[in-house]
C-alpha positions, 0 to 999 in steps of 0.5 A: 555594178555599183555596190550598195548596202543592202536593207530589208526595207529596200526590196519593198514591204511585200517582198517574200524572203524564203528558203527552198527544199525538195522532199526527196532531198531532206524528208527521209523516212522513205518506207515509213507510213505507206510512202511508196517508192519513187524513181530516185529510191530506185535510181539511187541503188544503181551501182555508180548512179550517185558519185559517193554511193549514198542514198536518201534513206535518212537524208536530213530526217526532216520528216521527223525533225521539221518543227526544230528545222522550221524554227531554224528557218525563222530565226534566220528571219525568213518568213516563208518556207517552200517545200514539195510533196512527195507524190508517192507519199500521197499516192504510193501507186501514183494513181488510185489509193490515197495514203492518208497517212501521207496527207497527215504528214503534210497537214502537220507540217503546213499547220507547223509553218502556220504556227510559227508564222512561215507561209507555206509555198508548196511545190507539187513535182520535185522530180520524185516520180512514183516508180509505179508510174515510171513503170508505166512509161512515167513521163513518156506515157501521156497518160501522166497528164491525167495521172498528174491532175488526179494526184494535184486534185488530191493535194489541193483539196486537202490543203487549198483552205490553208494554202495559197501558194502553189508551184506546179513543176520544178525545173521541168527542162532538168528532169526531162533532160537529165532523166530521159536524155543524158540519164544523169538523173532518175529514172536513169533513161538515155531515149533521145527518140522518147524525148519529144513526147517527154517534153510535150507530156510535161508541158501539157502537165504543167499547164493542166496542173495550174488549172487544177489548182486554180479551179479548187482553191479560190484566190490561189497564187499559181506559179511553177519554176524554171531552171534558167542561165543567160547563154553567150557565144564562146566567140561572139564574132563566130556565126557558128558559136552565135547559133549554137548559143541561140540553140542552147538558150531555146533548149535552157531557157525557152523550152518550157516557158513559151509554150506556157505563155502561148508562144509554142515550142522553139522548133526554129532552133530545136530542130529535133522537136519536129518529131513532136508533131506526131505526139501532138493531138488536136487542141493540145497547143491551146492545152499548153497555155496557162497564165501562171500569177508567178514564174520562178527563175532558178538560177545558178550559173551562166553558160557559154556555148561554142559550136560542135559537131559532136553533139547531134540536133544541138550542135553546141556544148558549154565550154567550162569555166576551166578552159575559158580560165574562169576562177571557180571557187564552188565545189560544184565547178560552177561559175559565180558571175557578178551580173548573171542573175540580172541578165536572166531576169531581164531576159524573162522579163521581155516576155509578155503577160501580167505575171510576177517573177521571183527567184525560186531558187538561188544558191551554191556549194562551197567547201564548208568545214566545222570549226570550234562548232561554227561554220565560217562560209564567207564565200556563201554569203558573199554570193548572196550579196552579189545576187541580192545586189542584182535583184535590187538593180533589177528591181530598179529597172521596174522588174517585178520581183517579187521574192527570193528563195534561198537554195537551201535551207539545210545541207541536203542529198544532192541528187547525183552528188550524194551528201557531199555538196553543201548549200545549205545555210544550215550545216548538217552532220549527216551521221548525228543529224546535228544542226549548226546555223552557218555564218550565211545564216547569221548574215541573213539574220542580220539582214532580216532581223536587223541585228 
């Protein structure tokens, strides 16, 4: 790919520049002002669930520090801030009684975004299901579609006059498969038989959430987000590896976007979805479809797949970068590939529809160190340069990319990994809550502010 000097103006006058965050990962204040417990509060208390044994009781204390943290976002030149609303802060039991203190908090946060000139982009669900609903079956229970619609209605009625950009779900393949199949994430279940129901209910909720927002917020820009990775076979000449790659692609990239687009589930590649028919009611396939204005792509690394007898139903497994002898410089062991983001953008651009695409998350964890009060994270800056070059190439090819959201603003609680992996543009000392804008954040300032 040809290397070019990046300029903000090259991306277009309406291109959105933002950072992305998640409530559970940054807010803290988990028992403050009427917030109910979420599945992640419960999960972090399980022995061995979090690699470092840590929890998010304090996290980044964003709940109390949001004005100064938003100021840091603005100092780096970003004009948008993506954050999620904690469902159990609004409805402590998941449904029923509304916690007015929770609404008041997000009202203050939204007002502060607007006061500082940063457009709020609200994610309605970023994995933190109220524990009270998980106790009733969570995403395994079809009633969750109704519970979710009720929650969305409460939120958009409260804030729809101020917020116009809404994202319904964050990475449904992640919270369904990692939470209910693999057990690596909350709620920590390993229930293969329940997975078809979990997937179907999440897909129904995604579409229903979109309909609720559009019906209640005039002029709303409604989107949703998907984790995605380009998939290729380990041995391109092997038919079994080719088939494994197609199955992996269906699971990782097609499982939720295609029902949304009215294309149905990729059952031809994923035979285990055949058992979903017992959960599908008349009219469901039509209800799965919703014409989103925006589709957010959340990309971190490419996937190489090969045939494996050890993974029933999928008959495929990912081949690690180490085994492929690919250099790995990230703390999470992820490969950084110079055309990976471009490839997945091209893939999603082939779907029909008039929706825009945007990069809803892009980032990586590196081994950051504080030296003389500074964090010189040249690898992270180089990572974003490479990603933005791919964005420019996609735009040059006529792909309607509308924005780029960095994951993430602050070093946060990185789910099952604890606080060790650092993704932020801003370094956080989680003992003192001291903040330092990293060199990568300063690079964005020079790009976005011209200094």
